[in-house]
C-alpha positions as CSV (number, residue, x, y, z in Angstrom):
1,X,47.4,0.8,15.9
2,X,44.7,-0.5,13.5
3,X,41.0,0.1,14.9
4,X,38.6,-2.7,15.5
5,X,36.7,-3.6,12.2
6,X,32.9,-3.5,12.9
7,X,30.5,-5.5,10.5
8,X,26.5,-5.1,10.2
9,X,25.0,-7.3,12.6
10,X,21.9,-9.5,11.1
11,X,21.0,-10.4,14.1
12,X,18.0,-9.0,15.7
13,X,18.3,-6.0,17.7
14,X,15.2,-5.8,19.9
15,X,15.5,-3.3,22.7
16,X,15.1,-3.7,26.4
17,X,15.9,-6.1,29.1
18,X,14.4,-9.5,29.9
19,X,16.1,-10.5,33.2
20,X,17.6,-8.2,36.0
21,X,19.5,-10.2,39.0
22,X,21.1,-8.0,41.8
23,X,24.0,-9.1,44.3
24,X,25.6,-7.2,46.6
25,X,29.0,-7.1,45.7
26,X,30.5,-8.7,48.5
27,X,28.5,-11.8,48.1
28,X,30.9,-11.9,44.8
29,X,34.1,-14.4,45.4
30,X,35.3,-14.5,41.9
31,X,35.0,-13.2,38.4
32,X,36.8,-15.6,35.6
33,X,37.5,-13.4,32.5
34,X,37.8,-15.3,29.4
35,X,40.4,-13.1,27.4
36,X,40.1,-15.2,23.9
37,X,35.9,-14.1,24.5
38,X,36.4,-11.0,25.7
39,X,33.7,-11.7,28.3
40,X,33.4,-13.0,31.5
41,X,32.9,-17.3,31.6
42,X,32.0,-17.6,35.5
43,X,30.8,-16.4,38.5
44,X,31.6,-17.5,42.0
45,X,30.0,-16.3,45.0
46,X,29.8,-16.8,48.8
47,X,28.3,-19.8,50.4
48,X,24.6,-19.2,50.6
49,X,24.5,-15.9,47.9
50,X,22.5,-15.8,45.4
51,X,21.7,-13.2,42.0
52,X,17.8,-11.6,43.6
53,X,15.9,-11.6,40.6
54,X,13.6,-8.5,39.9
55,X,10.6,-9.0,37.6
56,X,8.7,-6.0,35.6
57,X,6.9,-5.7,33.0
58,X,7.6,-5.8,29.4
59,X,8.9,-2.4,28.1
60,X,9.7,-1.1,31.8
61,X,13.7,-1.7,32.4
62,X,16.4,0.1,30.3
63,X,20.3,-0.8,30.4
64,X,22.4,2.7,29.5
65,X,26.3,2.8,28.8
66,X,27.4,6.4,28.2
67,X,31.2,7.1,27.1
68,X,32.4,10.3,27.5
69,X,36.0,11.9,27.4
70,X,36.5,14.5,29.8
71,X,40.3,16.1,29.7
72,X,41.4,13.1,27.8
73,X,40.2,10.5,30.4
74,X,37.7,8.1,29.3
75,X,34.9,7.6,31.7
76,X,31.9,5.3,30.9
77,X,28.5,5.3,32.7
78,X,26.5,2.4,33.3
79,X,22.8,3.2,34.2
80,X,20.0,0.2,34.9
81,X,16.6,1.9,35.1
82,X,13.6,-0.5,36.2
83,X,10.3,-0.2,37.2
84,X,8.2,-2.4,39.9
85,X,4.9,-3.0,39.1
86,X,3.2,-1.3,42.4
87,X,3.8,1.5,44.8
88,X,2.9,-0.4,48.1
89,X,3.5,-2.9,50.7
90,X,4.8,-5.3,47.9
91,X,7.1,-3.1,46.8
92,X,8.5,-1.3,50.0
93,X,10.2,-4.0,51.0
94,X,12.5,-4.3,47.8
95,X,13.3,-1.0,47.3
96,X,14.5,-0.7,51.2
97,X,16.6,-3.9,50.5
98,X,18.0,-2.5,47.4
99,X,18.7,0.7,49.2
100,X,20.3,-0.7,51.9
101,X,22.3,-3.2,49.4
102,X,23.4,-0.2,47.3
103,X,25.2,1.5,50.1
104,X,28.2,-1.3,49.9
105,X,27.5,-1.7,46.0
106,X,25.5,-4.1,43.7
107,X,26.5,-5.8,40.6
108,X,24.0,-6.5,38.4
109,X,23.3,-9.7,35.6
110,X,21.2,-8.4,32.7
111,X,19.9,-10.5,29.9
112,X,18.4,-8.8,26.8
113,X,15.6,-9.8,24.5
114,X,18.1,-10.6,22.2
115,X,19.9,-13.4,24.6
116,X,22.8,-11.2,25.1
117,X,24.0,-11.0,28.7
118,X,26.1,-8.6,30.6
119,X,27.7,-8.0,34.0
120,X,27.3,-4.9,35.3
121,X,29.2,-2.9,38.1
122,X,32.2,-5.1,37.9
123,X,34.9,-4.3,35.6
124,X,38.3,-6.3,34.3
125,X,40.0,-3.2,35.5
126,X,38.4,-2.2,39.0
127,X,36.8,-5.6,39.3
128,X,34.8,-4.8,42.4
129,X,35.8,-1.3,43.2
130,X,33.3,0.8,41.2
131,X,29.8,-1.1,42.1
132,X,26.4,0.1,40.9
133,X,25.1,2.9,43.8
134,X,21.2,3.6,44.2
135,X,20.7,6.7,42.6
136,X,16.9,7.4,42.7
137,X,13.9,5.2,43.9
138,X,11.1,7.0,42.6
139,X,7.6,6.2,43.5
140,X,3.6,7.6,42.6
141,X,0.5,6.5,43.7
142,X,-1.0,8.2,40.2
143,X,-3.3,10.8,40.4
144,X,-6.1,9.1,38.7
145,X,-7.9,5.9,38.7
146,X,-6.5,5.7,35.1
147,X,-3.1,6.2,36.2
148,X,-0.6,3.1,37.4
149,X,0.8,2.5,40.4
150,X,4.9,2.2,40.1
151,X,8.1,2.6,41.8
152,X,11.0,3.2,39.4
153,X,14.8,2.9,40.5
154,X,17.6,3.5,39.1
155,X,21.0,2.3,39.6
156,X,24.4,3.9,38.4
157,X,28.3,3.1,38.1
158,X,31.3,4.6,36.6
159,X,34.5,3.0,35.7
160,X,36.8,3.1,32.1
161,X,35.4,0.3,30.1
162,X,32.0,-0.9,28.5
163,X,30.3,-3.8,30.7
164,X,31.6,-7.0,29.2
165,X,29.2,-10.2,28.6
166,X,29.0,-13.1,30.7
167,X,28.6,-16.2,28.7
168,X,28.6,-18.7,31.8
169,X,25.7,-20.7,33.5
170,X,23.0,-18.5,35.3
171,X,21.2,-21.2,36.5
172,X,23.2,-21.9,39.6
173,X,23.6,-18.0,40.2
174,X,19.8,-18.1,40.4
175,X,19.1,-21.2,42.1
176,X,17.9,-19.7,45.3
177,X,15.6,-16.9,43.7
178,X,13.0,-18.6,42.7
């Protein structure tokens, strides 16, 4: 079997995340995979369900994938880390909501500064069986007036393939999220 070619990209390579949307895995009714494009072309959610948008300051969200091979088995670890602005009454309900929903599992839709979008916590091989789970929510008030207060959320999942791109219309997936 031949290896896949790779040509160096001449497009932007900026890091970070511009948009994070989360939905409970049980609210995802169907995901359409387009094999020609090697990505997802549509997501259908249950009625009255939408991706919830989580806002964060610039440079305070990251998505990582780690491919490892142990005993001949390839495993991909997906990790989404993002920071909510302030530890307190505004972020506490969001943390509780994420923690409650993560018990059943979450699926994330991410967009990078380069315009690439990925569906995380869902895979062609496992579909909704290996969703993102809450690993930690670390809040701090800071020690001094000059230090910031925030909540750092870490979600993680494992499966056997890297996250695939999403090429579909994102507007309808967030339409009720304001």
